[in-house]
N, C-alpha and C positions, 0 to 999 in steps of 0.2 A: 183574453178568452175569445176563441174563434166562434163564429156563428154555429149554432146547433151542437156545440160540444157538451152542453149540459153543466150547469153550475152544481156544486156540491149540495147547496141548499135545495135547488130544484129537484135533484135526484133523490134526496132524502124525503121530500114531500111526496114524490111519486112512488117511492119504494115502500112496499108493505112488509118486506122482510129483507134481511141482509144475510148473505152467506159468505163467510170469510175463510172457510176451509179448516178452521182450527177446532171448532167444537159446535155443539148444538144440534138442531134438527137436520136430518139428511136432506140434500137438495131435492131429491125426488119427492119427499114428503112435503117440503115447502111448496113445490110446484102443484101438487094435488090440492093443497089448502088454498093457494092463489086462485086456481081454476074455480073451485067451489064458491069462493068469495066473489070473484069477478062475474060469474053467471048471475049473481043477485044484484050487483052494483053497476054493471055495464050492459045496457040494453043491446048494444051492437054485438057483444059476444053471445048473449042469449039467443039472438036471432041466428047467428052463425051455427050454434049447436042445434037449434031447431031444424035448420036446413040439413045439417049432417044427419040428424035422426031420420029425415025423410029421403036421404040419398039412397039410390038403388045400387045393387051390386050383382054382377054376374061373373062367372068364371069361364074362360076358354082355355083349351089345352092344345098344344102342338105335339110334336114328336119328342117326348121326354121333357117337356117344359110346360109351364102354365102361367097365366097372368089373370089378375082380377081386373074387371072394368067397373069403375065407380062413376055413376052419373050424379054430379054435384054442381048444379047450375051456378052457385055463388062463386065457384072457382074460375068463372069466365074473366074476372078481373085479372087473374094471374095468367091464364092460358092465352088471353088475347092482348096482353100487355105489350106495348111498344118499348123495346129496350135499346133502341139506337142511341148513340151518344148525344145527339142533339135533344131528343126527348128527355133523356135522363138529366141533361144539364139544365133544362128549362123548368122541370117540375120540382116542387118541394120534396125533399127526402122524407118519406113516410116512416122511416125508422129512427130519425133523429129525435131526441127527447122533446124538443120544442114543438114537434109536429105530431106527436102521438095524440090520440083522442083524450080529452080531459079526464074521462072516467078510467082510462087504462092505468093499471098499477103494475109494479114489477118487483122482482127479486133482484136486489143489487148484488151482483156476483163478483167477489174479490175486487171491488172498487172500480172495475173496468167494463163490465157487461150488464145488460138488463135482460133478465129472463122474463119473457112476455107470453101471455096467452095469445095464440093466433086466432083472429076473429073470423077467419074463413078456413076452419079446420078440415083436414082430410081424414084425420083420426081423432078419436077421443084423447084428450090430453096433449094435443099438438101444440108445441111451443116454438116461438121464435126467440133467438138469443142474439141480441144486437149490441155491438160495441157502443159505449156511451158517446164516443166521438165519431165524427164523420170521416172514416177511413175507408179506402177502397177494399172491395172484396178480393182477398188474396190468401191462399192457404199456406204456402211454404214457410213464411215467417211467423205464422200463427199455428203451426202444426202441434207444438207442445201444448198449447192452450186447448186445442181440439181434443187431444188425448186426455188431458186433465178433466175436461168436461165429462168425458165418458167415465172416468174414475169417480167423479163427484156425483154423477147421476146413478152410477151403479148399473148392474146387468138388467135392471128393469126397463131401461130406456135405450133406444138407438139414436145416435147423433147422425145428422146428415148435412152435407155441404154441396151446394150448387156453385160451380165456377161462374165467374162474371159473364162468360159467354155461353154457358151451358145450363141455363134455367133459373139463375138468380134474378128475381124481379126487382131487386135493388143492387145492381152491380157496383154502385158507387158507395155502398155502406157495408162494412164488414159484419157478417152475421152467419150464424149456423141455425139449424132447426133440430128439434127432438120430438120423438113420439114413443109410445110404448113399444118395447122390443117384440119382434116376432110377427108383426102385422104385414110385412112385405114378403111375398112368396120366395124371393131369392134368399132370404135369411135362412129358410129351411132347405132350399134346394142345394145350397153350397155345402151343407153338412153331409150330403150323400157322397161317400168316397168315389163312387162311380162317375160323379160329375166333376172331379178334380184331377188334374194331371200336370205333369212337368214340374214337380216340386223342386225348388232350389232352397238353399239355406245361406244366409248372409248374417254373420255376427249374431247367431241365435234367432234370427227372424226367418220364418218360412214364407216363401212366396210361391204361389202356384197359379194356374189359370183354370177356368172352368171349361167344360166341354159339353156341347149340345144344348146350350141354353138360349140359342137364337141370337145372342150378342156376346161379344168377347168381354170377359171379366177377369180381373186380377183379385186374388184373395191373399192378404198379408196378415200374418199372425206372429206375435212375439210377446215377451214379458218385460223386456228392458225398454223403458220409455225412450231414451235417447237413440237406441238402435232402431226401434220401430219408426220413429220420426225421420231418422236419416234415410231409411230405405224408401219411405213414401216420398220424401223430398227428392231423392234421386230419380225415382220413377217419373215424378212431375217434370224434373229437369230434362229427362230423356224425351218425354213427350213434347216438351217445349222446343227442343232442338230439331224435331221433325216437323214443327208447325211453320206456317207461313207468316205468323204474326209474333211480335215481341211480347204480346200480352200473355197472361197465364193460359196454358193450353186448356182445351175443352175437356172437362171431366166432372164427374159426380162421385161422391164417396159416402158410404155408410160406415159407421163405427160403433161397435159395442164392446163393453167390458166383459171379459171372459175369465172368471176367477182372478188370477193375478196378472193377466195379460190383456191384450186387445185383439180384436178381429176387425180388419178393415176390408170392405168390398169396394173395389175401385172400378169405375166404368170409364174407360177412355172414349172420348167422343170425336166424331167427325164434323158434326154441325149441330145447331140447336134444333131446327125444325125440318121435318120432311117436306119434299116438294109439294105434296098435296095440301099442306097448310096454306099455301098461297094461291090455290086454285079457287075459282068461283063455281057456284052451282053445286050440283050433286057430287062432283068429283072432289070438292074441297073437304078437308078433314082438319078441324080445329084441335090438333094434337100438338102440344109443345112439351116434349119430354124433359123432366128434371130428374132429380135423384129418386123420387118416389116412383115415377113411371118406369125408370130403368130398373128399379127394384121389383117390378112386377105388379104394381098397383097403378094402372093407367087411368088417369083422371079425365073424364069427359064433362064438359060444361054444357053440351047440347045433347038432346036426346038422339039426334041423328047419329052421332058417332057411337053412342052407347049401344045402339042396335046394329050399326054397320060393321063394327070391327069383327074380324075373323082371324083365325090363326095365320092365314096367308098375309092379311093386311098388317098384322102386328109384326110378323117376321120381316116384311118389307120395310116398315118404319124403322125397326131396329137396324136393318141392313144399311139404311140411308144415314142414320144419325150416329151409329156406334161402330167401333172396331168389331171385326169378326174374330173367330177363334185363331185363324192363321195370323192375323195382325198382332194379336196379343201374344201368340207364341213367339213371333219375331222379337217383340219387346222383351219377353222373358229371357230369350237367348242372349240379349244384349246386356242384361243386368249382371 
């Protein structure tokens, strides 16, 4: 048994429910029950939801696109986190079963994952889904699992993934996240046919890009699990071939179950943080975009950024950290 892998006995003690995919209560219902129970038994989670209840929200609109700005001071732990390899190597992994808070319980999912309540929620019902073993964050070899989570949660939830260099605060530990569907502006924007262009079909899977949303986005939809997974993995491989590192390319993905199929919203990234993140004084902006921010819910942990962000600033942040429409169009042409 390797360190932090979690013994069967230990996982059973921590698990308040088990989901094996064969029968019983739907996963989304198990998650709701877990949240309500943990609010009563885990003070740290109760504090997180009190903070979420006090979070402020405002909306700003650009030319044909919009984002919401959330002021949520508790998220400074994530937005200000150091994710360089040396820091990651030296700190205890907070997603390993042995290092979770003693009050934290989980749904044991198909013997391999722990579905956990996120103690610093961005949304009501925000979940973290961590592998029971300490495996590196990587999507291609876990793509089928990602799609099956969307099936098991059903259309009520959106799954999201932050690449190890694109917003994951635990790049050394395989994990996904989930939240109620429809809370990120991009989920509605990409349904507008005027915002979609360049559609291609590959083995029954439709691939298109968005237009005019201030950052380049791929939308991938299909009904056959293997074909959808193959297309996403191919796109990741193409991004990897154009990257300067052998690591997984920078990307964020949202995924929802749509009837009998899946809809994935993929954000190819250029870098994790904009230049203003590293500036001192008034010019500094503590903005560290992950999947939620790219989805149009920009999280600010300081009041300064909550008031300072404008359409022009948001457009500039997207321009720095993400592909633009032209770059995604070239990627689409290569598929």
